[in-house]
C-alpha positions as CSV (number, residue, x, y, z in Angstrom):
1,M,67.1,3.7,12.5
2,K,70.2,2.2,11.3
3,A,72.7,3.9,8.5
4,L,76.6,4.1,7.7
5,V,78.0,7.1,8.6
6,Y,81.2,8.6,8.4
7,E,83.0,9.4,11.5
8,A,86.8,10.0,10.5
9,P,89.2,9.1,8.2
10,H,88.9,5.2,8.3
11,D,86.6,5.2,10.2
12,V,82.9,4.3,8.6
13,R,80.8,3.2,11.1
14,V,77.0,1.6,11.2
15,E,75.0,3.1,14.1
16,D,71.6,3.6,15.3
17,I,70.8,7.6,14.6
18,P,67.1,9.3,14.8
19,L,64.9,9.0,11.8
20,P,65.0,12.7,9.1
21,Q,62.8,15.1,9.6
22,I,61.9,16.4,6.8
23,K,61.1,19.6,5.7
24,K,58.6,22.1,3.3
25,G,59.3,20.4,0.0
26,E,61.0,16.7,1.1
27,A,59.7,14.0,0.8
28,L,61.1,10.6,3.1
29,V,62.4,7.4,1.2
30,K,62.3,3.8,3.1
31,V,65.9,3.3,0.9
32,A,66.1,-0.2,-0.4
33,Y,69.9,-0.2,-2.1
34,A,72.0,2.1,-2.2
35,G,75.6,1.8,-4.5
36,I,78.9,2.0,-3.1
37,C,80.8,5.1,-5.6
38,G,84.4,5.8,-5.5
39,S,83.3,9.4,-4.0
40,D,82.1,7.0,-1.0
41,L,85.7,5.3,-1.0
42,M,87.0,9.4,-0.8
43,I,84.9,9.8,1.9
44,S,86.1,7.0,3.9
45,A,89.2,7.8,3.6
46,G,89.7,11.5,4.3
47,K,90.2,12.7,0.9
48,H,86.6,14.0,0.1
49,P,87.3,18.7,-0.1
50,R,83.7,19.1,1.0
51,A,82.8,16.0,3.2
52,R,82.5,16.9,7.5
53,P,81.5,14.5,9.7
54,P,79.5,12.7,10.5
55,L,78.2,11.9,7.5
56,V,75.8,9.3,6.1
57,L,77.2,8.5,3.2
58,G,75.5,7.2,-0.4
59,H,74.1,9.4,-3.2
60,E,73.1,7.1,-5.5
61,F,70.2,4.9,-4.1
62,C,66.1,4.2,-5.1
63,G,63.4,2.9,-2.1
64,E,60.0,4.1,-1.4
65,V,58.4,7.4,-0.2
66,V,56.5,6.8,3.0
67,D,55.9,10.1,4.2
68,V,55.7,13.7,3.0
69,F,56.4,17.2,3.9
70,D,53.6,19.7,1.8
71,E,50.1,17.9,1.7
72,G,50.5,18.5,-2.4
73,N,52.5,15.9,-2.5
74,K,50.7,13.9,-0.6
75,G,50.2,11.7,-3.9
76,W,54.2,10.7,-3.5
77,I,53.5,8.4,-1.4
78,G,53.5,4.9,-2.0
79,K,55.4,5.8,-5.2
80,R,58.6,3.5,-5.9
81,V,61.7,6.2,-7.0
82,A,65.0,6.5,-7.6
83,V,66.4,10.1,-6.4
84,E,68.7,12.3,-8.4
85,P,70.9,13.3,-4.8
86,L,71.6,16.8,-6.4
87,L,71.0,20.1,-4.7
88,T,70.8,23.9,-6.2
89,C,70.6,26.7,-5.5
90,G,68.1,27.9,-8.0
91,K,69.4,31.3,-8.2
92,C,72.4,31.1,-9.9
93,R,72.9,31.7,-13.7
94,P,73.8,28.1,-14.1
95,C,70.2,27.1,-12.8
96,L,68.5,29.9,-14.0
97,E,69.4,28.7,-17.6
98,G,68.3,25.5,-16.6
99,N,71.8,23.9,-16.0
100,Y,71.3,23.2,-12.3
101,H,73.3,20.3,-12.9
102,V,76.4,22.5,-13.1
103,C,75.2,25.0,-10.1
104,E,77.6,27.4,-8.9
105,K,76.6,26.1,-5.5
106,L,76.3,22.3,-6.6
107,G,75.9,19.9,-3.5
108,F,74.8,16.2,-3.3
109,L,73.2,13.8,-0.9
110,G,75.7,11.8,0.6
111,I,78.3,14.4,0.4
112,D,77.1,18.0,1.8
113,A,73.6,16.6,3.5
114,P,72.4,13.1,5.1
115,G,72.8,10.3,2.3
116,G,70.7,7.1,1.5
117,M,73.2,4.6,3.0
118,A,70.3,4.1,6.2
119,E,67.3,2.5,6.7
120,Y,65.6,6.3,5.8
121,V,66.7,9.5,4.2
122,A,64.8,13.4,3.7
123,V,65.0,14.0,-0.4
124,P,63.9,16.9,-1.3
125,V,60.3,16.2,-3.8
126,E,61.8,17.8,-7.4
127,R,64.5,15.6,-7.0
128,L,62.3,12.0,-7.0
129,Y,61.7,9.6,-10.1
130,D,58.7,7.6,-9.8
131,V,60.6,3.6,-11.8
132,G,56.7,2.2,-11.9
133,D,57.2,-1.7,-11.7
134,L,61.1,-1.2,-12.4
135,S,63.0,-4.0,-9.8
136,F,64.9,-1.9,-7.2
137,E,67.8,-3.3,-8.3
138,D,67.7,-1.5,-11.9
139,A,66.6,2.0,-10.0
140,A,69.2,1.4,-7.7
141,I,72.1,1.9,-11.1
142,V,70.1,4.9,-12.5
143,E,72.8,7.6,-11.2
144,P,75.3,6.0,-12.0
145,L,73.5,4.9,-16.3
146,A,72.3,8.6,-15.5
147,V,76.2,9.7,-16.0
148,A,76.8,7.9,-18.8
149,V,74.2,8.7,-20.8
150,H,75.1,12.7,-20.0
151,A,78.3,11.7,-20.8
152,V,77.3,10.0,-24.1
153,R,75.2,12.8,-25.3
154,R,78.3,15.4,-24.5
155,S,79.8,13.3,-26.4
156,G,78.3,13.7,-29.9
157,I,79.1,10.5,-31.7
158,K,77.5,9.6,-34.9
159,V,76.5,6.4,-36.2
160,G,79.0,4.0,-37.0
161,E,82.1,5.9,-35.0
162,T,84.5,4.2,-33.2
163,A,85.7,4.6,-29.7
164,I,87.3,3.5,-26.3
165,V,86.6,3.5,-22.7
166,F,89.2,3.6,-20.1
167,G,88.3,2.6,-16.9
168,G,86.2,-0.1,-16.3
169,G,84.3,0.9,-13.4
170,A,80.9,1.0,-13.5
171,I,80.3,3.7,-15.4
172,G,83.0,2.2,-17.6
173,G,80.8,-0.5,-18.4
174,L,77.5,1.2,-18.5
175,L,79.2,4.0,-20.9
176,A,79.9,1.2,-23.1
177,Q,76.6,-0.1,-22.7
178,V,75.2,3.2,-24.0
179,L,77.4,3.5,-27.1
180,V,76.4,0.7,-28.3
181,I,73.2,1.6,-28.2
182,A,74.0,5.3,-29.4
183,G,74.7,2.9,-32.4
184,A,78.7,3.3,-32.2
185,S,80.4,0.6,-34.4
186,K,82.7,-0.3,-32.4
187,V,83.6,-0.4,-28.6
188,I,86.1,-1.1,-26.8
189,I,86.9,-1.1,-22.8
190,S,91.3,-0.7,-21.6
191,E,90.6,-1.8,-17.9
192,V,94.1,-3.2,-15.6
193,S,92.1,-5.2,-13.7
194,S,91.6,-9.0,-15.3
195,Y,89.1,-9.6,-12.1
196,R,86.8,-6.2,-14.0
197,R,87.8,-7.8,-17.3
198,G,86.5,-11.3,-16.5
199,Y,83.0,-9.0,-15.3
200,L,83.1,-6.8,-18.3
201,K,83.7,-9.5,-20.9
202,R,79.8,-10.6,-20.6
203,L,79.4,-7.0,-22.6
204,P,78.6,-7.0,-26.6
205,V,82.0,-4.8,-26.9
206,E,85.5,-5.6,-27.0
207,V,87.1,-5.6,-23.4
208,V,91.6,-5.3,-23.0
209,S,94.4,-4.5,-20.9
210,P,96.5,-1.6,-21.2
211,E,99.7,-3.4,-20.7
212,E,99.1,-6.0,-22.9
213,E,98.0,-4.8,-26.1
214,P,99.4,-0.8,-26.4
215,F,97.4,2.0,-28.0
216,R,98.1,3.4,-31.6
217,E,97.6,7.0,-32.2
218,N,94.6,8.1,-33.3
219,M,92.8,5.0,-33.8
220,V,89.3,6.0,-32.9
221,D,86.4,8.9,-32.9
222,V,85.7,8.8,-29.7
223,T,87.6,8.4,-26.5
224,F,86.1,8.8,-22.9
225,E,88.5,8.9,-20.2
226,A,86.9,7.0,-17.0
227,A,89.5,6.1,-14.3
228,G,90.9,10.0,-13.6
229,V,94.9,9.0,-13.9
230,P,97.1,11.0,-15.4
231,D,98.4,8.0,-17.7
232,T,94.3,7.1,-18.9
233,V,94.1,10.6,-19.6
234,D,97.6,11.1,-22.3
235,Q,96.1,7.2,-23.6
236,A,92.9,8.6,-24.4
237,L,94.7,12.2,-26.4
238,A,96.6,10.0,-28.1
239,S,94.3,7.3,-29.3
240,T,91.6,10.5,-30.2
241,R,92.3,10.8,-34.3
242,V,93.0,14.1,-35.8
243,R,89.5,16.3,-35.1
244,G,88.2,14.1,-32.6
245,T,86.6,14.4,-29.3
246,M,88.0,13.0,-25.9
247,V,85.5,13.1,-23.1
248,Q,86.6,13.3,-19.5
249,V,84.1,11.5,-17.3
250,G,87.0,10.9,-14.7
251,L,87.9,13.5,-11.5
252,P,92.1,13.2,-11.6
253,K,92.8,13.4,-8.0
254,A,95.9,15.1,-8.2
255,P,97.1,17.8,-11.4
256,V,97.1,15.9,-14.8
257,P,100.4,16.8,-16.3
258,S,99.0,16.1,-19.8
259,N,100.5,16.7,-23.5
260,L,98.8,19.4,-24.7
261,V,100.5,20.1,-27.5
262,K,99.0,17.2,-29.2
263,L,95.8,18.3,-27.6
264,A,96.6,22.0,-30.2
265,F,98.4,20.0,-33.0
266,K,95.2,17.3,-33.0
267,E,92.8,20.1,-32.9
268,I,90.6,17.5,-30.6
269,T,87.8,19.0,-28.4
270,W,88.3,18.0,-24.9
271,V,84.9,17.8,-23.3
272,G,84.5,18.6,-19.6
273,C,81.3,16.2,-17.9
274,R,79.1,17.1,-14.6
275,V,77.0,14.6,-13.5
276,Y,73.7,14.4,-14.9
277,N,70.1,16.3,-15.5
278,R,66.4,15.3,-15.7
279,W,66.6,13.8,-19.4
280,D,69.4,11.8,-18.5
281,Y,67.5,10.6,-15.7
282,L,64.7,9.8,-17.6
283,A,66.0,8.2,-20.5
284,S,68.1,6.0,-17.9
285,I,64.6,4.7,-16.6
286,E,63.3,4.2,-19.8
287,L,66.2,1.7,-20.8
288,L,66.4,-0.2,-17.9
289,R,62.6,-0.4,-18.3
290,E,63.6,-1.5,-22.1
291,G,65.8,-4.1,-21.0
292,K,68.7,-2.7,-23.0
293,I,71.2,-2.3,-20.3
294,N,73.3,-5.7,-18.6
295,K,73.1,-4.7,-15.0
296,D,74.9,-8.1,-14.2
297,A,77.7,-7.7,-16.0
298,L,78.6,-4.8,-12.9
299,I,76.2,-5.5,-10.0
300,T,78.8,-8.0,-8.6
301,H,77.5,-8.1,-5.0
302,I,74.7,-7.1,-2.9
303,L,75.4,-7.0,1.0
304,P,73.5,-5.9,4.2
305,L,73.2,-2.3,5.3
306,E,75.5,-3.8,8.1
307,D,78.7,-5.1,6.2
308,G,79.0,-0.6,4.3
309,P,82.3,-1.1,5.8
310,K,83.3,-4.7,4.4
311,G,81.8,-3.0,1.0
312,L,84.0,0.1,1.2
313,K,87.3,-2.1,2.1
314,M,86.4,-4.8,-0.6
315,L,86.1,-2.0,-3.4
316,T,89.1,0.0,-2.2
317,E,91.1,-3.4,-2.6
318,G,89.9,-3.8,-6.3
319,V,87.3,-6.4,-5.6
320,G,83.8,-5.8,-7.2
321,I,82.8,-3.7,-9.5
322,K,79.1,-2.4,-8.7
323,V,78.5,-3.4,-4.5
324,L,74.7,-2.7,-3.7
325,L,73.8,-1.8,0.4
326,K,70.9,-3.6,1.5
327,P,68.9,-1.2,5.0
């Protein structure tokens, strides 16, 4: 089968590799779409601490189940599915408490095991979600939408409160939409790229450039740092009102020298946020089924799998928001 394989830093290529051999508890999924994420860019640049070549990339994907190992799972064959790409131990305290998404040994398909940027991929059956007649394009964004749903849940935002999202990538655009659905009275996206701002203006939120509209102290009730950039962390701390909440969604690539005095003096609640859980996935599928998410403002390109290296290069150069690959 064809697969997009990370072979070395700055060396990602489409290769012919053997079909995955499924084992107990697994299903074989024929991939319909796989989305390129920021972590894929990190891996392709050789900057991800866990990814080891050769590795099939991709943790955002959907498709159809074509085979299962266990007789008891035969009912999955033929189902259209979204995939939760988490690999968990099931034995640590977080797992035993039901918080498997923060497993002490958490891994991902596409990082710690072969991922979905291929014609076929082996997936634990427990990580499959039946999407029914949902389009595969919708199903392809369930994973990043679940990140947004989880972050909004973690924020505890109340109806009528205000919010700023720092970073207008796919996660930022989805965050803004979920915040509107959750009842926020005003939502602002701060994004430096004029290219991205052009697409994001299709959403029912205010889209601004941080260079043109400086942020004031105590602007909003809740801020979401979704860029993973030191400057935006400080902007978020400043913009959060006294006793407000800041949710850390982005993953800074280096230590962040933040103003912790401001955090303390304003009694800001700084909330950590990691991926999603089952309930976030189910909620995301329902939001898409009800037509409440505008995916067209975020999916900027759909490319054949053979153009995977081109898609990675585009996003590295700031062209595109969400790029899907079609095997």
